[in-house]
C-alpha positions as CSV (number, residue, x, y, z in Angstrom):
1,M,0.0,0.0,0.0
2,T,1.3,3.4,-0.9
3,F,1.7,6.2,1.7
4,T,-1.2,8.2,0.2
5,E,-3.4,5.1,0.3
6,T,-2.4,4.5,4.0
7,L,-3.6,8.0,4.9
8,G,-6.6,7.9,2.6
9,I,-5.6,10.8,0.5
10,Q,-5.2,11.4,-3.3
11,H,-2.1,13.5,-3.4
12,P,1.2,13.3,-1.3
13,I,0.5,16.6,0.4
14,I,-0.2,17.4,4.1
15,Q,-1.7,20.8,5.1
16,A,0.5,22.0,7.9
17,P,-1.2,22.1,11.3
18,M,-0.8,25.9,11.9
19,A,-2.3,26.5,15.4
20,G,-4.4,29.6,15.4
21,V,-4.6,29.8,11.6
22,T,-6.4,26.5,10.8
23,T,-10.2,26.9,10.8
24,P,-12.7,24.0,10.3
25,E,-13.3,25.4,6.8
26,F,-9.6,25.4,6.1
27,V,-9.0,21.8,7.2
28,A,-12.1,20.5,5.4
29,A,-11.2,22.4,2.2
30,A,-7.7,20.7,2.3
31,A,-9.3,17.3,2.9
32,E,-11.8,17.9,0.0
33,A,-8.9,18.9,-2.3
34,G,-7.5,15.4,-1.8
35,V,-4.7,16.2,0.7
36,L,-4.5,15.5,4.4
37,G,-6.1,18.4,6.4
38,S,-4.7,19.0,9.8
39,I,-6.2,20.6,12.9
40,G,-3.6,22.8,14.7
41,A,-4.9,22.0,18.2
42,G,-1.8,23.0,20.1
43,Y,-3.5,25.9,22.0
44,L,-7.0,24.4,22.3
45,S,-8.6,22.9,25.4
46,A,-9.8,19.3,25.2
47,E,-13.4,20.5,24.7
48,A,-12.5,23.1,22.1
49,T,-10.6,20.3,20.3
50,R,-13.7,18.2,20.3
51,D,-15.9,21.0,19.0
52,F,-13.3,21.7,16.2
53,I,-13.4,18.0,15.2
54,H,-17.2,18.1,15.1
55,E,-17.1,21.2,12.9
56,V,-14.7,19.6,10.4
57,K,-16.8,16.4,10.3
58,K,-19.8,18.5,9.3
59,L,-17.9,19.8,6.3
60,T,-16.1,16.7,5.1
61,D,-16.2,12.9,5.4
62,K,-12.5,12.7,4.2
63,P,-9.6,11.8,6.6
64,F,-7.9,14.5,8.6
65,A,-5.3,14.7,11.3
66,V,-5.2,16.5,14.7
67,N,-1.8,18.0,15.7
68,L,-0.9,18.3,19.4
69,F,1.9,20.1,21.3
70,V,3.7,17.6,23.5
71,P,3.9,19.4,26.9
72,E,7.2,20.3,28.4
73,N,7.7,20.5,32.2
74,T,9.3,23.9,32.5
75,D,9.5,25.2,36.1
76,I,8.1,28.7,36.7
77,D,10.8,31.1,37.8
78,Q,8.9,34.0,39.2
79,D,11.8,36.4,38.8
80,Q,12.4,35.4,35.2
81,L,8.7,35.9,34.5
82,R,8.8,39.3,36.1
83,Q,11.8,40.4,34.1
84,A,10.2,39.2,30.9
85,Y,7.0,41.0,31.7
86,L,8.8,44.3,32.5
87,G,10.8,43.9,29.3
88,L,7.6,43.8,27.3
89,Q,6.1,47.0,29.0
90,P,7.5,49.6,26.6
91,I,5.7,47.7,23.8
92,G,2.5,47.4,25.9
93,K,2.6,51.1,26.5
94,K,2.9,51.8,22.8
95,L,-0.3,49.8,22.3
96,G,-2.1,51.7,25.1
97,M,-1.6,48.9,27.7
98,P,0.9,50.0,30.4
99,F,-0.2,46.8,32.3
100,W,-2.1,43.8,31.3
101,K,-3.2,40.5,32.7
102,A,-1.3,37.4,31.4
103,P,-3.0,34.3,32.8
104,L,-0.7,31.2,32.4
105,S,-2.0,28.5,30.1
106,E,-2.9,25.1,31.3
107,Q,-2.0,21.9,29.6
108,S,-4.8,19.9,27.9
109,F,-2.7,17.2,26.3
110,A,-4.1,14.1,28.2
111,G,-7.7,15.3,27.7
112,Q,-7.0,15.9,24.0
113,I,-5.7,12.4,23.6
114,D,-8.9,11.0,25.0
115,V,-11.0,13.3,22.7
116,I,-9.0,12.0,19.6
117,I,-9.8,8.4,20.6
118,E,-13.5,9.1,21.5
119,E,-14.0,11.0,18.2
120,D,-12.4,8.3,16.1
121,V,-9.8,10.5,14.5
122,G,-7.6,8.3,12.4
123,I,-4.4,10.3,12.4
124,C,-2.6,12.2,15.2
125,S,0.6,14.2,14.8
126,F,2.9,15.7,17.4
127,T,5.2,18.7,17.7
128,F,7.7,19.8,20.4
129,G,8.5,16.2,21.4
130,L,7.0,12.8,21.5
131,P,4.3,11.2,23.6
132,D,5.3,8.8,26.3
133,E,5.0,5.0,25.9
134,S,1.6,4.6,27.6
135,T,0.1,7.4,25.4
136,V,1.5,5.7,22.2
137,Q,0.2,2.4,23.3
138,K,-3.3,3.8,24.1
139,L,-3.5,5.4,20.6
140,K,-2.1,2.3,18.9
141,E,-4.8,0.2,20.5
142,H,-7.3,2.3,18.6
143,N,-5.4,2.0,15.3
144,I,-4.5,5.7,15.2
145,Y,-1.7,6.5,12.8
146,L,1.0,8.5,14.5
147,I,3.3,11.2,13.0
148,G,6.2,12.8,14.8
149,T,8.2,15.9,13.9
150,A,12.0,16.0,13.7
151,T,14.6,18.7,13.1
152,S,17.6,16.3,13.2
153,V,18.4,12.7,12.4
154,E,18.6,11.9,16.2
155,E,15.0,13.1,16.7
156,A,13.8,11.1,13.7
157,V,15.5,7.9,15.0
158,V,13.9,8.4,18.5
159,A,10.5,9.1,16.8
160,E,10.7,5.7,15.1
161,Q,11.9,4.0,18.3
162,V,8.9,5.2,20.3
163,G,6.4,4.0,17.7
164,M,5.7,6.8,15.3
165,D,4.4,5.5,12.0
166,A,5.9,8.4,10.0
167,V,8.0,11.5,10.7
168,V,8.0,15.0,9.4
169,A,11.6,16.2,8.5
170,Q,11.3,19.9,9.3
171,G,14.1,21.9,7.5
172,K,15.3,25.3,8.8
173,E,13.3,27.0,6.0
174,A,10.0,26.1,7.7
175,G,7.7,28.8,9.0
176,G,6.4,28.9,12.6
177,H,7.7,27.0,15.5
178,R,10.6,24.6,15.3
179,G,9.6,21.1,16.3
180,S,13.0,20.5,18.1
181,F,13.1,18.5,21.3
182,L,16.7,17.2,21.5
183,G,18.5,20.6,21.2
184,E,18.3,23.0,18.4
185,Q,19.7,22.1,15.0
186,L,19.2,24.3,12.0
187,L,19.6,22.0,9.0
188,P,18.4,23.0,5.5
189,L,15.9,20.5,4.1
190,A,18.2,19.5,1.3
191,E,20.6,18.1,3.9
192,L,18.1,17.0,6.6
193,L,15.7,15.0,4.4
194,P,18.2,12.5,2.8
195,S,19.9,12.0,6.1
196,I,16.6,11.1,7.9
197,V,15.4,8.9,4.9
198,G,18.7,7.0,5.2
199,A,18.4,6.6,9.0
200,V,14.8,5.4,9.5
201,G,12.5,2.8,8.1
202,I,9.3,4.7,8.4
203,P,7.9,7.1,5.8
204,V,9.4,10.6,5.9
205,I,7.4,13.8,5.1
206,A,9.4,16.8,3.9
207,A,8.6,20.3,5.4
208,G,10.2,23.7,5.0
209,G,10.1,26.1,2.1
210,I,7.9,24.0,-0.2
211,A,6.2,26.7,-2.2
212,N,5.4,25.1,-5.6
213,R,5.1,22.0,-7.7
214,E,8.9,21.9,-8.5
215,H,9.7,21.9,-4.8
216,L,7.3,19.0,-4.3
217,I,8.8,16.9,-7.1
218,L,12.3,17.7,-5.8
219,Q,11.5,16.5,-2.3
220,L,9.8,13.3,-3.5
221,S,12.9,12.6,-5.6
222,R,15.0,12.9,-2.4
223,G,13.0,10.1,-0.8
224,A,10.1,11.9,0.9
225,Q,6.8,10.1,0.8
226,A,4.9,13.4,1.0
227,V,5.4,17.1,1.6
228,Q,3.8,19.3,4.3
229,I,2.9,22.8,3.2
230,G,1.9,25.7,5.4
231,T,3.1,29.1,4.3
232,A,1.8,28.4,0.7
233,L,-1.7,28.2,2.1
234,L,-1.6,31.1,4.6
235,A,-3.4,33.6,2.4
236,A,-6.1,31.1,1.2
237,D,-9.7,32.3,1.4
238,E,-10.4,29.7,4.1
239,S,-7.3,30.4,6.2
240,G,-8.0,31.9,9.7
241,A,-5.0,34.2,9.5
242,H,-5.8,37.8,10.4
243,P,-6.3,40.0,7.3
244,L,-3.2,42.1,8.2
245,Y,-1.2,38.8,8.5
246,K,-2.4,37.7,5.0
247,E,-1.5,41.2,3.7
248,A,2.1,41.0,5.2
249,V,2.5,37.5,3.7
250,L,1.4,38.6,0.2
251,K,3.7,41.7,0.4
252,A,6.7,39.8,1.6
253,T,10.0,39.8,-0.2
254,G,12.8,37.3,-0.3
255,N,15.0,37.0,2.8
256,C,12.4,38.8,5.1
257,T,12.1,36.0,7.7
258,V,14.1,35.4,10.8
259,L,14.1,33.0,13.7
260,T,13.0,34.5,17.0
261,K,12.1,33.4,20.5
262,A,10.6,36.8,21.3
263,F,6.9,35.9,20.9
264,S,6.8,32.5,22.6
265,G,10.1,31.6,24.2
266,K,10.7,28.9,21.6
267,P,12.4,29.4,18.2
268,A,10.0,30.2,15.4
269,R,10.4,31.6,11.9
270,G,8.4,34.7,10.9
271,I,8.5,37.9,9.0
272,R,10.8,40.3,10.7
273,N,9.0,43.3,12.2
274,E,9.2,46.0,14.9
275,F,8.4,43.7,17.8
276,I,11.2,41.3,16.9
277,D,13.7,44.1,16.5
278,R,12.7,45.7,19.8
279,M,13.1,42.4,21.6
280,V,16.7,41.8,20.7
281,N,18.3,42.5,24.1
282,V,15.2,42.0,26.2
283,P,14.8,39.1,28.7
284,I,12.6,36.4,27.4
285,A,10.7,33.8,29.5
286,P,10.9,30.1,28.5
287,Y,8.0,28.6,26.5
288,P,5.1,28.5,27.1
289,Y,5.3,31.5,29.6
290,Q,6.6,34.0,27.0
291,N,3.7,33.0,24.8
292,D,1.3,33.7,27.7
293,L,2.9,37.1,28.4
294,T,2.7,38.3,24.7
295,K,-0.7,36.9,23.9
296,K,-2.5,40.1,24.9
297,I,0.1,42.3,23.0
298,R,-0.5,40.3,19.8
299,S,-4.3,40.4,20.0
300,E,-4.3,44.1,20.8
301,A,-1.9,44.8,17.9
302,A,-4.3,43.0,15.6
303,K,-7.3,45.0,16.9
304,L,-5.4,48.3,16.4
305,G,-4.2,47.3,13.0
306,K,-0.5,47.2,13.9
307,P,1.1,44.2,12.2
308,G,4.5,45.4,13.5
309,F,3.6,43.8,16.8
310,M,1.9,40.7,15.6
311,S,3.5,37.2,15.2
312,L,3.7,36.8,11.4
313,W,4.9,33.2,11.1
314,A,6.1,32.3,7.7
315,G,8.7,30.2,5.9
316,E,11.7,31.3,3.9
317,N,9.7,31.2,0.6
318,V,6.9,33.3,1.8
319,H,7.4,35.7,-1.1
320,E,5.9,32.9,-3.3
321,T,2.6,32.7,-1.4
322,V,-0.5,33.4,-3.5
323,V,-4.2,34.1,-3.0
324,G,-7.1,31.8,-3.9
325,T,-9.1,29.0,-2.3
326,V,-7.3,26.1,-0.7
327,E,-8.4,24.0,-3.7
328,E,-7.0,26.4,-6.2
329,I,-3.6,26.7,-4.5
330,I,-3.3,22.9,-4.1
331,K,-4.1,22.4,-7.8
332,K,-0.9,24.4,-8.6
333,F,1.1,21.8,-6.7
334,I,-0.5,18.8,-8.6
């Protein structure tokens, strides 16, 4: 059976699970276009994940995946948090918020796993690490196909060892958060993909900078079983990206993205803007606490129409992003 047949899709393409951008319409449109739609459930509660799954099921009967953030046990250092909050205050003041509440997020991972099983979702993918043995076993007992994320050969090998059925090779070109969990390695996809293909026996999915049909064909020729595309779909009609975010993506030029920890405390690639520049020598709390501290700043910036203070996640080939429906954009790849 081919990889596409295993996933129940027509084309070797996975819609990247962009947390905060994927809407039920977006995921369903990807599924209806013959690729694997993915719910970016990283920031959702268990019940919100269930509601999202229900909405997607109303719109399509095709397979789709749910992507989860594997929780990290980061101790709260109150002094570090305070320093990071104070460091953000000049930006808060600029947005008319000298002080703001920043409730700390709660982990919903275990509850989300139960929801995925209860809702009979066939495919589950993971970012920021790998689930523990008991979670893998629990999902396998319900025949759920598991996909890990790796930014190095070491991570891919561990993904296979813990029981992942496939692994995403995330090159340094990829937009949004790095999926690293064994230290940060920044390898271009051209180097990372063949190395992972040679090191594991499970299917490998290429991610990072895949913006057109030529890129897709190239990655398949390097041994990928499929590609994962995110930035290419950011400006789609069904995308939940803020209109200012879509505008920034469509106006983007080459070499406009940088890696930054400023928004979330974890390295992520996005369009360079004023927020990133202002945060260069400012204390940053570890993930997920920095993400909690900047959440209000980002939402307020969006309300005030100030993209310079929004997180504009995008990959290195963002300048190739086009408008259209999800179906129209995917057609250009196939």
